[in-house]
N, C-alpha and C positions, 0 to 999 in steps of 0.2 A: 504494500500500500504506500501511497505517496504521503509522507509525513510533512506537516506544516506546523512547525513549532511556534507557539505564541510567546513563550518566555523561556529563557535558558533553564530555569528551575525545573520545568516539565521534563527536560532531558533526563534528569535524575530518576524520573518515575518510569522510564521506558521499560525496565525489566518487569515491573509490577503491573503496568498498564496493558501489556500485550497478551498475557495468557488467555487462551480461548475459554469461553463459557460453553456450557452444554445444555441443550434444551431437554428438560425432563418430562416424563409422561404426566406427573402431577401438574406441571405448568400448562401443558397442552390441555389437560382436562379442565383446568380452571378457566382457560380462555373459551373452550367449547361450551362449557356450562353457561358462562356469562353471555355469549353472543346468542345462545338459544333463547334465553330470557329476553334479551334485547329485541330479537326479531319477532317474538310474540308480542311485545309491547308496540313495536312499529306497525305490525299488521292491524292491531286494534286502533292505533293512532290514525292510520291511513283511511280507515273506514269512518273516522269521526272528523277530526280537525285538520288532518293531513300533516301539519307542522307542530312541533313541540316547543321550540325556543321562544316564539312570539307569545307573550302572556295573553290570556283570554280577555282581560279588561283592566280598567283603572289607569292610574298614573303610570305604572310600569309599562303597560302596553303603548300608551301614547308616547312615552319617551323612546321605546324601542322602534316604533313606527317612524318617528322623527329622524332618528339616527340612520335607519335603513334607507328611507327616502332621500336622505342627504348623502348617500353613497358610502356609509360606513360598513365595515365587516364586523359583525358581532360574534364574539366567541365566549364560551363558558365551559367550565369543567363539569363533568358529570361524576358524581360520587367523589368529589375532591380532585378529579383529574388523573391521579396516579396512586396506586396502592400495591403493596407487596402481596404476592401469592407464593405458594410453595414452589420454589425453583425459579422465580422470576418476578416481573412487575407487569400489571395490567394498567392500561391508559385509556381513558375515554373522554373525548372532547367533542363539543358540538359547536357549529358556526353557521351563521346565516348572512345572506346578502340579497340585494334587490337589483334587478336589471330592467330598466324601463324598455317597453316595446317588445320584450322577448316573450316567447310562448313555450309551453311544454314540448311541442314538436321541435323547437329550436334546441332545447336542452338535450333531447334524445339524439338529434343529429350530431351535436357536439360530442356526446359520449361515445358515439359510434364512429367518429372520425379518427380512427386509430393512428393513421399515418401522420397526423398533425399534433399528436400529444406532446412531442418534444418541442414543438413551436409554442404551444399554449402554455406549457409549464417549464420552459427553460429558466434557469440552468439545471433545475433539480431532476427533470426527466431528460435523459440523454438520448434514448431511442425507445421505440415501441413497435410492436408487430401485431397485425390483425390476428384474431383467434385462429388457432390451428384446427386440425380435424377433431381434436379432442375438446375443442371449445375454449382452450386456455389462451389468454392474452398475456404476452410477456413484455415487461417494461424494465428498462435499466434506469436506476436512480443513482444520483450522485449527490452527496450531502457533505458540505464543508463544515467540519466541526473542529476540534483540536487537531484531528486528522481528517483526511478525505476518505469517506466511506462510499464504496460503490457496491450496489446490490442489484442482482437480477431477480425479479419477482414474477411469478405466474399467477394469474387470477382467473377465476370463473365468474362470469357476469350474467346478470339478467336485468331487464328493464321493461317498463310499460307505462301506459297512460290510462287513467280512469277518470272520465269527466274533465274537470279543470285541474286535476292533480296528476302528478307523475312520480315515479320512483325508479331508482336504480340501485342494485346491490352488487358490490365487488368483493369477493372472498378470496383471500390468498390461498393458494394450494401448495406453492413452493416459494421459498426465499433463500437465495444463495448469496453469501458475501464473496466479492470478486477481488482477487489479488492481482496486482500489476495489470490493471485493465488497459486495453488498447495496445498492448505490447505482444510480442511473440511468446512471452512467458505467461500470458493471462491464464488464470485458472479459477474455477469456482471451488470454494472450500466445501467440505462435506456439510450438507444441510444440518443445521442445529449444532454444529461444532465450530463456532466462530467467535467474534467479539461480542455477539449478543445484542447489537444495537437494534435489530428488528428481526423477530422470529415469525410473527403473524401480523397481518393487517387486513381488517375488513372495513369497507366504507359503505355507508348507507345514505343515499341521496333522496330527499323528498323535495318536490317543487310544485308550486301552485300559482295559478293566475291571480294577480293581486295588483290593484291600482294601475291598470293598463300596462302591466308588465309581468315579471315573473319573480316570485319570492323563492329563494333557494335555501335549503338547509342540508347540511352534511354532518353525520355523526361518524367519527372514526374511532375504532377500537383496535389497539395494538398490544402486542406482547413482546417484552424485551427482557434482557437479563436484569437481575437485581443490582443494587449498588454494592460493590465489593467492600468488605470491611477495611477501613483505613483510607479509602479513596473517595469517600462521600463528598468531600469538598471539591474534588475534581470532576467526578463522573455524575453526581446527582444533578447538577445544573444541566448537563447535556441530556441525560436520560429523561428527566422530568419536564424539560421545556421543549424538547424536540417535537413531541406529538402536537402541542399547540401551535408551534411555529410552522410546522409542515401543513397543518390543516388550514391555518390562516393564509398561507401562501397558495394552497390549492384553491381555496375559495376565491381569493382575489384574482387568480389566473382564469378561473371559470367565468367569473363575472366579466372580466375584461374581454375574453374571447367571445362571449355571448353578445356583449355590447358592440364589439367591432362587427360581428356578423349581422346584427340587427341594423346597424347604421349602414352597412354595405348594401343590404337588401332594400332599405328605404331609398338609398341613393340611386340604385338601379331602377327602382319603380318610378321615381321622378324623372329619370332620364328617358324612360320609355313612354 
């Protein structure tokens, strides 16, 4: 991996920073159990209000609407954002944004535009490929932390529209950490035996027509290694803030891509 040292003192931690973590069955089971409950809640939610982050009423809803209509991305932790499980850490964040003039069909088109994901989500998405025969979509991610982390991830996806609401689910099936990416020595580490920055990632999109546009919401649930004893001051900020930062980045990229697509469509309509 390409190392980018932020401070000379971190060099002294290299021997303790690098040992691989190992994905355990209890950690996998904790993730699977949690997302099963989440998906049951989302199924009920989609049959009712469609979205969860926007409050139902009162001053909180008015404040959230004002921020969203003003172009803000709202994010909040679910169950505190991060918590330890046996053998790892679970992370759950939720974010929302509004795109004037967009529709649920626009969002589905964006989600299915696999060839352009590296454009919409640069620099964190390096490349993407359309689903193969087995239905898996493969994405290469790059994240600049204290070190540069490159991951290849395969996802199974499903999406649909019901009335003025839509949904999309992306469930990771494989995640590999990549060593020496882009070189002749590039290799994927054994899955689940790596630095543990990301072992599982599921994303749940909900979107609804709202105020002559589209209100987007995404819930992201991930599984990572826990914080090694003695390195909390170094790794805890990375492990615990990465899920929120990545979700906010993804939400902003999605909003911008939809906005550009909508503006382009309206410009073409006026020209014709």
